[in-house]
Backbone as JSON, one array per atom type, in Angstrom:
{
  "sequence": "MTRFPAFSSPLLLGFEEIEQAVGRLSKASGDGYPPYNIERVAASAQQGEVLRITLAVAGFGEDDLDISIEENELVIRGRQKEDESQRVFLHRGIAARQFQRSFVLAEGIEVLSAKLEEGLLSIDLTKPPAERAARKIAINRRSP",
  "N": [[16.37, 14.45, -3.95], [17.12, 11.41, -5.61], [17.7, 11.33, -9.05], [16.18, 9.46, -11.59], [17.4, 8.13, -14.48], [15.73, 7.0, -16.48], [13.3, 8.35, -16.27], [13.92, 10.81, -17.19], [13.64, 11.13, -19.83], [12.56, 12.95, -22.73], [10.25, 12.02, -23.83], [8.6, 11.05, -21.9], [6.19, 12.48, -20.39], [4.86, 14.11, -17.59], [5.3, 12.18, -15.64], [6.26, 12.56, -13.1], [5.17, 11.93, -10.63], [5.39, 9.17, -10.55], [8.11, 8.89, -10.47], [8.59, 10.02, -7.95], [7.26, 8.11, -6.4], [8.86, 5.85, -6.84], [11.13, 6.77, -5.63], [10.23, 6.89, -2.96], [9.84, 4.18, -2.5], [12.47, 3.25, -2.64], [13.48, 4.28, -0.33], [12.16, 2.91, 1.58], [11.96, 0.91, 4.51], [14.03, -1.89, 5.03], [13.31, -3.69, 6.88], [11.54, -5.89, 7.18], [9.59, -6.59, 8.94], [6.26, -6.35, 9.89], [6.03, -9.72, 8.53], [4.6, -10.31, 5.27], [2.09, -11.19, 2.81], [1.11, -10.98, -0.62], [-1.6, -11.46, -2.59], [-3.47, -12.55, -5.46], [-6.89, -12.46, -5.78], [-9.61, -14.37, -6.93], [-11.54, -12.92, -9.51], [-14.86, -11.56, -9.41], [-18.33, -11.35, -10.54], [-19.35, -8.96, -9.6], [-17.15, -7.44, -8.94], [-13.99, -6.3, -10.2], [-10.63, -7.38, -10.63], [-9.2, -8.45, -7.59], [-6.86, -7.67, -5.1], [-5.12, -9.0, -2.33], [-3.63, -8.05, 0.61], [-1.88, -9.55, 3.17], [-0.91, -9.36, 6.44], [1.16, -10.6, 9.02], [0.3, -10.19, 12.17], [0.45, -11.03, 14.86], [-0.56, -10.81, 18.21], [-1.38, -8.21, 18.12], [-4.2, -6.14, 18.53], [-7.37, -4.9, 17.23], [-7.5, -2.23, 18.07], [-4.87, -1.59, 18.27], [-3.91, -1.21, 15.77], [-3.57, 0.78, 12.81], [-4.82, 1.88, 9.78], [-4.28, 3.63, 6.87], [-4.57, 5.87, 4.02], [-2.19, 7.68, 2.45], [-1.24, 10.08, 0.32], [-1.41, 8.41, -2.1], [-0.38, 6.1, -0.98], [-0.62, 3.18, 0.84], [-0.7, 2.86, 4.21], [0.19, 1.03, 6.99], [0.09, 0.89, 10.4], [1.3, -0.28, 13.49], [0.96, -0.41, 16.97], [1.56, -1.58, 20.01], [0.17, -1.52, 23.28], [1.93, -1.04, 26.28], [2.31, -3.67, 28.62], [0.79, -3.35, 31.62], [0.64, -4.82, 33.86], [1.97, -6.63, 36.7], [3.64, -8.63, 35.74], [6.21, -11.09, 35.68], [8.69, -11.91, 33.58], [10.36, -14.84, 32.6], [11.47, -15.41, 30.27], [11.35, -13.34, 27.48], [10.2, -13.41, 24.5], [8.36, -12.42, 22.79], [7.99, -9.43, 21.77], [6.66, -6.19, 22.54], [6.38, -4.63, 19.96], [6.51, -1.86, 17.78], [5.43, -0.97, 14.45], [5.67, 0.09, 11.01], [4.35, -0.27, 7.88], [4.45, 0.24, 4.43], [2.76, 0.55, 1.31], [2.94, 1.4, -2.02], [0.38, 2.66, -3.99], [-1.18, 2.21, -7.14], [-2.67, 4.59, -9.37], [-6.14, 4.96, -8.92], [-6.59, 2.62, -7.45], [-8.56, 1.09, -5.0], [-9.45, 0.66, -1.58], [-11.13, -2.07, -0.4], [-11.84, -3.56, 1.92], [-10.88, -4.36, 5.33], [-9.73, -6.78, 7.59], [-9.22, -8.4, 10.71], [-8.08, -11.39, 11.78], [-7.37, -14.21, 13.63], [-4.69, -13.39, 14.17], [-3.87, -12.44, 11.72], [-3.85, -9.77, 9.52], [-5.88, -8.8, 6.98], [-6.15, -7.05, 3.98], [-8.17, -5.98, 1.45], [-7.94, -4.97, -1.89], [-8.94, -3.21, -4.84], [-9.05, -2.49, -8.33], [-10.93, -0.64, -10.39], [-11.99, -1.59, -13.67], [-10.28, -0.03, -16.33], [-11.5, 2.42, -18.54], [-11.08, 2.16, -21.86], [-10.56, 4.42, -24.2], [-10.54, 6.07, -27.27], [-9.7, 9.26, -28.5], [-10.44, 11.85, -30.66], [-8.47, 14.49, -31.81], [-8.99, 17.71, -32.78], [-7.64, 19.67, -35.41], [-6.84, 22.95, -35.49], [-7.18, 25.48, -37.87], [-5.08, 28.09, -38.91], [-5.72, 31.51, -39.46], [-4.85, 33.34, -42.41]],
  "CA": [[15.95, 13.14, -4.4], [17.91, 10.88, -6.69], [17.02, 11.34, -10.33], [16.27, 8.22, -12.32], [17.58, 8.5, -15.88], [14.61, 6.55, -17.31], [12.24, 9.33, -16.21], [14.42, 12.06, -17.74], [13.36, 11.14, -21.26], [11.57, 13.95, -23.13], [9.03, 11.34, -24.28], [7.81, 10.69, -20.72], [5.69, 13.72, -19.84], [3.91, 13.98, -16.49], [5.57, 10.99, -14.82], [6.98, 12.97, -11.9], [4.61, 11.21, -9.48], [5.96, 7.82, -10.55], [9.49, 9.06, -10.01], [8.53, 10.2, -6.51], [6.88, 6.82, -5.8], [10.04, 5.0, -6.86], [12.01, 7.3, -4.57], [9.71, 6.44, -1.64], [10.1, 2.76, -2.38], [13.89, 3.03, -2.39], [13.76, 4.69, 1.04], [11.4, 2.06, 2.48], [12.83, 0.13, 5.38], [14.2, -3.29, 4.69], [13.15, -4.37, 8.15], [10.89, -7.18, 6.98], [8.6, -6.85, 10.0], [5.84, -7.74, 9.94], [6.02, -10.38, 7.22], [3.33, -10.15, 4.58], [1.83, -11.84, 1.51], [0.21, -10.3, -1.53], [-2.16, -12.49, -3.48], [-4.55, -12.2, -6.37], [-8.12, -13.2, -5.46], [-10.42, -14.55, -8.16], [-12.52, -11.85, -9.8], [-16.28, -11.95, -9.38], [-19.13, -10.56, -11.46], [-19.57, -7.63, -9.03], [-15.88, -6.7, -8.82], [-12.89, -6.7, -11.05], [-9.56, -8.08, -9.95], [-8.99, -8.08, -6.19], [-5.58, -8.04, -4.49], [-5.21, -9.07, -0.88], [-2.38, -7.96, 1.37], [-2.07, -10.17, 4.46], [0.24, -9.15, 7.33], [1.19, -11.39, 10.24], [0.36, -9.22, 13.26], [0.11, -11.73, 16.09], [-0.42, -10.02, 19.44], [-1.99, -6.89, 17.92], [-5.65, -6.09, 18.44], [-7.88, -3.87, 16.32], [-7.18, -0.89, 18.62], [-3.42, -1.4, 18.15], [-3.59, -1.08, 14.35], [-4.12, 1.95, 12.09], [-4.66, 1.75, 8.33], [-4.65, 4.91, 6.23], [-4.02, 6.14, 2.69], [-1.52, 8.99, 2.47], [-0.59, 10.39, -0.96], [-1.36, 7.16, -2.91], [0.37, 5.09, -0.27], [-1.34, 2.49, 1.91], [0.21, 2.82, 5.37], [-0.32, 0.24, 8.1], [0.9, 1.1, 11.59], [0.93, -1.08, 14.67], [1.57, 0.0, 18.22], [0.98, -2.27, 21.16], [0.29, -0.84, 24.57], [2.78, -1.77, 27.24], [1.62, -4.45, 29.61], [0.94, -2.62, 32.88], [0.54, -5.75, 35.01], [3.21, -6.89, 37.38], [4.12, -9.94, 35.29], [7.64, -11.28, 35.67], [9.03, -12.8, 32.5], [11.61, -15.56, 32.67], [11.99, -15.2, 28.89], [10.41, -12.55, 26.73], [10.5, -13.52, 23.08], [7.31, -11.72, 22.06], [8.15, -8.05, 22.17], [5.6, -5.22, 22.17], [7.14, -3.88, 18.97], [5.7, -1.09, 16.87], [5.87, -1.1, 13.07], [4.98, 0.82, 9.94], [4.57, -0.93, 6.59], [3.81, 1.06, 3.4], [2.61, 0.01, -0.05], [2.57, 2.45, -2.99], [-0.78, 2.24, -4.77], [-1.36, 2.8, -8.46], [-3.83, 5.48, -9.48], [-7.42, 4.27, -9.07], [-6.75, 1.49, -6.54], [-9.46, 1.37, -3.88], [-9.47, -0.32, -0.47], [-12.47, -2.64, -0.21], [-12.09, -3.93, 3.32], [-9.77, -4.82, 6.17], [-10.23, -7.61, 8.69], [-8.21, -9.0, 11.57], [-8.58, -12.72, 12.15], [-6.35, -15.18, 14.05], [-3.33, -12.83, 14.05], [-3.57, -12.03, 10.35], [-4.59, -8.6, 9.04], [-6.09, -8.88, 5.53], [-6.66, -5.82, 3.36], [-8.54, -6.25, 0.07], [-7.84, -3.8, -2.77], [-9.43, -3.44, -6.2], [-8.92, -1.42, -9.3], [-11.99, -0.76, -11.37], [-11.44, -1.67, -15.03], [-10.1, 1.27, -16.99], [-12.19, 2.58, -19.8], [-10.16, 2.42, -22.95], [-11.27, 5.25, -25.17], [-9.72, 6.91, -28.16], [-10.28, 10.58, -28.64], [-9.94, 12.56, -31.83], [-8.05, 15.85, -31.54], [-9.17, 18.57, -33.95], [-6.56, 20.58, -35.75], [-7.37, 24.25, -35.8], [-6.45, 26.17, -38.96], [-4.74, 29.48, -38.64], [-6.16, 32.45, -40.48], [-3.68, 34.03, -42.97]],
  "C": [[16.85, 12.7, -5.55], [17.11, 10.89, -7.96], [17.23, 10.01, -11.01], [16.34, 8.53, -13.8], [16.4, 8.1, -16.76], [13.48, 7.59, -17.34], [12.67, 10.68, -16.77], [14.15, 12.17, -19.23], [12.33, 12.2, -21.63], [10.27, 13.33, -23.61], [8.1, 10.96, -23.12], [7.37, 11.99, -20.03], [4.72, 13.43, -18.71], [4.13, 12.75, -15.61], [6.32, 11.31, -13.53], [6.49, 12.2, -10.69], [5.18, 9.8, -9.4], [7.4, 7.89, -10.06], [9.52, 9.23, -8.5], [8.17, 8.89, -5.82], [8.07, 5.88, -5.77], [11.03, 5.47, -5.8], [11.57, 6.86, -3.19], [9.98, 4.95, -1.42], [11.56, 2.47, -2.04], [14.26, 3.4, -0.95], [13.05, 3.78, 2.06], [12.34, 1.17, 3.3], [12.87, -1.3, 4.93], [14.06, -4.18, 5.91], [12.55, -5.76, 7.99], [9.87, -7.52, 8.04], [7.44, -5.91, 9.85], [5.88, -8.4, 8.56], [4.64, -10.27, 6.6], [3.29, -10.97, 3.3], [0.98, -10.9, 0.7], [-0.29, -11.35, -2.5], [-3.26, -11.93, -4.33], [-5.73, -13.1, -6.04], [-8.96, -13.25, -6.73], [-11.44, -13.42, -8.31], [-13.94, -12.42, -9.78], [-17.05, -11.07, -10.38], [-19.31, -9.13, -10.94], [-18.31, -6.8, -9.02], [-14.88, -7.19, -9.84], [-11.87, -7.48, -10.25], [-9.4, -7.56, -8.53], [-7.61, -8.58, -5.75], [-5.76, -8.04, -3.0], [-3.8, -9.02, -0.28], [-2.68, -8.56, 2.75], [-0.79, -9.99, 5.27], [0.08, -10.0, 8.57], [1.38, -10.44, 11.43], [-0.08, -9.87, 14.58], [0.37, -10.85, 17.3], [-1.01, -8.62, 19.32], [-3.5, -7.04, 17.86], [-6.07, -4.99, 17.49], [-7.52, -2.46, 16.78], [-5.69, -0.58, 18.5], [-2.99, -1.1, 16.71], [-4.25, 0.16, 13.75], [-3.78, 1.77, 10.62], [-5.11, 3.05, 7.71], [-4.05, 4.95, 4.81], [-3.48, 7.56, 2.73], [-0.77, 9.15, 1.16], [-0.36, 9.12, -1.78], [-0.47, 6.09, -2.29], [-0.51, 4.49, 0.82], [-0.35, 2.31, 3.05], [-0.49, 2.08, 6.49], [0.66, 0.44, 9.27], [0.37, 0.25, 12.71], [1.7, -0.59, 15.88], [0.86, -0.68, 19.36], [1.16, -1.46, 22.4], [1.12, -1.71, 25.5], [1.91, -2.49, 28.27], [1.88, -3.82, 30.99], [0.8, -3.56, 34.1], [1.93, -5.99, 35.57], [3.74, -8.28, 37.01], [5.64, -9.96, 35.28], [7.96, -12.31, 34.61], [10.32, -13.52, 32.79], [12.3, -15.49, 31.31], [10.93, -14.39, 28.17], [10.81, -12.54, 25.28], [9.49, -12.8, 22.21], [7.36, -10.28, 22.56], [6.95, -7.21, 21.76], [6.28, -4.23, 21.23], [6.19, -3.09, 18.09], [6.26, -1.22, 15.46], [5.1, -0.13, 12.19], [5.35, 0.13, 8.64], [3.79, -0.12, 5.56], [3.81, 0.33, 2.07], [2.2, 1.15, -0.96], [1.45, 1.91, -3.86], [-0.81, 2.94, -6.11], [-2.6, 3.68, -8.43], [-5.11, 4.62, -9.68], [-7.63, 3.07, -8.16], [-7.61, 1.92, -5.35], [-9.35, 0.26, -2.83], [-10.91, -0.75, -0.29], [-12.77, -2.9, 1.23], [-10.81, -4.3, 4.02], [-10.37, -5.66, 7.29], [-9.03, -8.22, 9.43], [-8.77, -10.33, 12.08], [-7.41, -13.64, 12.44], [-4.93, -14.67, 13.81], [-2.94, -12.39, 12.66], [-4.46, -10.87, 9.97], [-4.67, -8.7, 7.52], [-6.72, -7.6, 5.03], [-6.92, -6.15, 1.9], [-8.57, -4.94, -0.71], [-8.42, -4.18, -4.13], [-9.12, -2.23, -7.07], [-10.02, -1.6, -10.32], [-11.38, -0.83, -12.78], [-11.39, -0.32, -15.69], [-10.9, 1.27, -18.28], [-11.18, 2.95, -20.85], [-10.91, 3.19, -24.03], [-10.27, 6.02, -26.01], [-10.46, 8.22, -28.34], [-9.64, 11.27, -29.82], [-9.65, 13.99, -31.44], [-8.19, 16.65, -32.84], [-7.96, 19.45, -34.15], [-7.16, 21.89, -36.2], [-6.5, 24.9, -36.91], [-6.2, 27.63, -38.54], [-5.25, 30.32, -39.8], [-4.92, 33.17, -41.05], [-3.71, 35.51, -42.7]]
}
């Protein structure tokens, strides 16, 4: 793996996972398929901030899509089944193309829901508000 000089600082302890996430991002395919949006949805009293990822997956049904979380990564896979009918295409511009799209998730991000509607797959994510707490560290005295 390529080492990132910013993470080599002796002041950054325990950030190896972030370095690995950056490495995974750099290896991610630049395919651009399927296109997607990420938007911030207004917070409600029941939930904190909600992010929505929307992918354009026209032609894919619920059975053709798989959504999973693997090592703090949201992975969306699509695989259409080949059309087994005896259709003869004069032009085939809509291919039965498979894809995999990954999003690295920060610690604590939770998937709320996923829905497929009118060719758009929407996945809602939230991060519960972090508790900001200070903690006093006692200094132990050594015996002479």
